[in-house]
N, C-alpha and C positions, 0 to 999 in steps of 0.2 A: 608056615603061615598061611592062615585063610585069608583070601581076599575079602575086604572090607565092602560092605555093599552100603551104597548111599541112597538115602531115601529122599525124594523130593517132597518139598513143604507142600502142603495142601491148606488152602484156605482162602477167605477171600480178603482182598484189599480194598479198602475204602478211601477215596480221595475226594476231597470237597473243592469244588471250582473257586478260583480266585474272585474275591469280591462278594462273597456269600453274605446274605442279610444277616447271619447269626454273629457277624464280628463287626466291631465299628460302632459309630454312632448315627444316629437320623438327624436329619437336618431340624427337626423339631426339636430334639434333645440338645443339639448345639445353640439353637436359638434361645432356649430356656435358660441354659447356663449362661449366655452371654447377657440376657435380661436380668439375671440375678447378681451378675458382676456390676451392672450399671447401676442397679438399685441401691448395692451395697455402697458403691462410690458416692452416690448422691447423698446418702445418709452420713458416711464418714467424713467427707471432706470438710463441711463446714464446722465440725466439731474439731478436727485438727487444727483449722485455722483459728477458731476461738481458743483454743488450749494454749496456741502459740501467743496470742494477745494477752492473755492472763498471764503467761510466764514474764513476758515483758514487763507488766504492772508489777509482779511480784518482785521480780529482780531489781526494777527502779526503787521500789520501797525499801528493800533491804539495803541497797547502795547508799541511798539517802540516810538511813538509820546508822549506818556504819561510819559514814561521813560526820554525823552528830556524835556518835560515841568517841571518834577519834578527836574532835575539836574538845570535848569534855575532858578527856584524858590528857591533852595537852595544856588545857587551862590548869588543871590540877598540879601537873609536872613543872610547867614553866612559871606557875604562879601570876599568869597575866589572863584577862579576860579573852576569849576566842569568839569569833563571829561566824554564824552560818546564815547567807543571804539568800533569800529567795526571789528571784525575778520571774513574777507570775506571767507578765507579758511575753518575755522570752522563752519561756519555759525552760528555766535552768536555775541552777543554784551555784553558789560560790562558797567554797570553804576554805581550809587552811592555805594560807600562802597565795590566795586569789586563783587557786585552781578552779576553773569554770567547768562543771559539768551539765551538758545538755540531755535533757530527757528524751527518750524515743519520740517519734512524731505522733504515734497513737496514745502516749501516755501523757496526761495533762494533770495540772494540780486542780483539784475541784474544791477544795475547801481549805482555808489556813486560818486558824484561830490561835489567838495569842501573838507573842513576840511585839516587835516595835514596828509601827509603820514609818518606813523610810520615806515613800511617795506612794501614789496612788496604787501602782502594781508592784510593789516590793516590800518584803517584810524581812525583819532582822531578828535573829535569836541569838543571845548573849549567853556562853557558858563561862560561869566564874570559878576562880581558883578555888573556892570552897566546894565544888562539886555540883553546886545548884545552877539552875538556868532561868530564864524568863518562863519558861513553860509553854504548853500549848499542843497543839495538834495539826499535822499536815496530811491531807487526804490526797491520795492519787488515784487515778480512774483510766481505764482504758477506752472509754467512750460508751456507747449503747451496749447494753446486755454483756457488759464486762464487769467482773469482779473489782473491787476497789480495795484499798489498804490504807490505814491511817498509822501515821507515826506518831506516837504520843510521847511528849517531853514533859516529864515530871518535874515541877519547879523547885520543890525542896530537895528532893533526894536526888535529882539529876537523872533517874531511870529513863532509859528510852527503850520503847517497846512498838513492835510491828503488830497490829491488829488487824486481820481481815475483816473488810467490810461486806456490805451486801452487794447484790448484784445491782447496777446501775438500772 
């Protein structure tokens, strides 16, 4: 067997020193990214807050409509009139069996049309056993620049619908 000859590798080895400017970010680039993040935060956060407030108004409107539909169904099933009482001053309503529901602090009754006036700051809507009601409209809003919703109570058919309103 012939002895094997090893050859030495020939070539140049290139090493770069640590902290080379070719790697990493400059201070200006980092400041630019932080400035863009701050600008995005300033734009997005108010819209998120407004969206949360609009959601509260919507949820309250659909909750009130559900309570009215429940009262209408109970009136038909039990054969006895059922009452929905709105207390505008206390910002709440009372439905079946005296269950009092308080609206969130940001949500207010903005307009109530129809029903019976119980006293200055209270209205009563009656749902009759034949499916009809006094009829009217109840508007809820979340304040300035918030969307509003109206709950419409049809007097003859008893149909109850929630209609989005305009921005305040």
